[in-house]
C-alpha positions as CSV (number, residue, x, y, z in Angstrom):
1,M,-84.3,-175.7,143.4
2,N,-87.2,-177.2,145.8
3,P,-89.8,-174.5,147.0
4,Y,-89.8,-175.9,150.4
5,I,-86.1,-175.1,150.9
6,I,-86.7,-171.5,149.8
7,I,-89.6,-171.3,152.1
8,A,-87.5,-173.0,155.2
9,A,-84.5,-170.4,154.5
10,L,-86.9,-167.4,154.3
11,L,-88.5,-168.5,157.6
12,A,-85.0,-169.3,159.2
13,V,-83.9,-165.7,158.3
14,L,-87.2,-164.1,159.7
15,G,-86.9,-165.9,162.9
16,A,-83.4,-164.9,163.1
17,G,-84.3,-161.3,162.7
18,A,-87.3,-161.6,165.2
19,G,-85.1,-163.1,167.6
20,G,-82.1,-160.5,167.1
21,F,-84.8,-157.9,167.5
22,K,-85.9,-159.5,170.9
23,L,-82.8,-159.8,172.0
24,G,-82.2,-156.1,171.2
25,A,-85.5,-155.0,172.9
26,D,-84.4,-156.8,176.1
27,H,-80.8,-155.1,176.2
28,E,-82.4,-151.8,176.2
29,L,-84.9,-152.5,178.7
30,A,-81.8,-153.6,180.8
31,A,-79.9,-150.7,180.2
32,Q,-82.7,-148.3,181.1
33,A,-83.6,-150.2,184.3
34,R,-79.8,-149.7,185.0
35,E,-79.7,-145.9,184.2
36,D,-83.1,-145.5,186.4
37,K,-81.2,-147.2,189.1
38,H,-78.4,-144.7,188.7
39,V,-80.6,-141.8,188.5
40,T,-82.2,-143.0,191.6
41,A,-79.2,-143.3,193.7
42,A,-77.7,-139.9,192.7
43,V,-80.8,-138.0,193.4
44,E,-81.0,-139.7,196.9
45,A,-77.4,-138.9,197.7
46,A,-78.1,-135.2,196.2
47,N,-81.0,-135.0,198.7
48,G,-78.9,-136.3,201.7
49,I,-76.4,-133.6,201.1
50,A,-78.8,-130.7,200.5
51,A,-80.7,-131.8,203.8
52,K,-77.4,-131.7,205.7
53,A,-76.5,-128.3,204.3
54,I,-80.1,-127.0,204.8
55,A,-79.8,-128.2,208.3
56,G,-76.5,-126.4,208.8
57,I,-77.8,-123.2,207.9
58,K,-78.3,-120.7,211.1
59,V,-80.3,-117.7,210.6
60,T,-79.3,-114.5,212.2
61,N,-81.3,-111.3,212.2
62,T,-79.4,-108.2,212.8
63,T,-80.7,-104.5,212.6
64,I,-78.2,-102.4,210.9
65,R,-80.4,-99.2,210.9
66,Q,-78.2,-97.0,213.3
67,E,-75.0,-98.1,211.3
68,L,-76.5,-96.8,208.0
69,E,-77.7,-93.6,209.7
70,R,-73.9,-93.1,211.1
71,E,-72.7,-93.9,207.6
72,I,-74.9,-91.4,206.1
73,R,-73.9,-88.4,208.4
74,T,-70.3,-89.3,207.9
75,N,-69.8,-89.6,204.4
76,T,-72.1,-87.0,202.5
77,I,-72.0,-87.6,198.6
78,Y,-72.7,-84.1,197.6
79,A,-70.3,-82.1,199.9
80,E,-67.9,-82.1,196.7
81,C,-70.5,-81.8,194.3
82,K,-69.7,-80.1,190.9
83,H,-73.3,-79.5,189.9
84,S,-74.6,-76.1,188.9
85,P,-77.0,-74.6,191.1
86,G,-79.9,-75.3,189.0
87,G,-78.6,-78.8,188.8
88,L,-78.1,-79.3,192.6
89,S,-81.5,-77.8,193.0
90,R,-83.2,-80.4,190.9
91,V,-80.9,-83.3,192.6
92,N,-82.2,-81.9,196.0
93,E,-85.7,-82.1,194.9
94,A,-85.4,-85.5,193.6
95,L,-84.1,-86.9,196.9
96,A,-86.5,-85.1,198.9
97,K,-90.0,-86.8,199.7
98,P,-92.4,-87.1,196.8
99,Q,-95.3,-84.7,196.5
100,P,-98.5,-85.6,194.9
101,A,-98.9,-84.7,191.6
102,G,-101.0,-81.7,190.9
103,G,-100.4,-80.0,194.2
104,R,-103.1,-82.2,195.9
105,K,-105.8,-81.2,193.3
106,L,-108.1,-83.7,191.9
107,P,-109.0,-83.4,187.9
108,G,-112.4,-82.1,186.9
109,S,-115.0,-84.6,186.1
110,D,-116.1,-85.1,182.7
111,A,-119.7,-85.5,183.7
112,T,-120.1,-81.9,184.9
113,R,-119.0,-80.3,181.6
C-alpha cells in the first residue's frame, strides 16, 4: 500500500474532525446568542411589569394609636386570669416599666480596693 494514500486518508479524517469541531463551536455560539437574546427580552418585560406595579402603589399613613388604646381598655386579658397571687404579681412586675438593675447604684471600682 502506498504511504501517500495513508497520509492523505489521515489528513482527510483530521480535516473532517476539525471542520466538525468548527461547525459545533459555531452552533454553540449561535445557541448562546439566542439564549442571551431571550434572557434580555425576559428581563426587560419583567422590569416593565415591575415598574408599572411600583408606580401603582399608593402610600397611606394612618395613625391607629387611639384605636389600640380603646382596644386595650375594653379587652383586659388578665381579668379572667387563673394565676396564683404570686404568679400574677410576677406577671404584673414583668409588664411594668423596667427598673434599672441594682436600684440605681453603680458597682464599686476595682481601683479603690
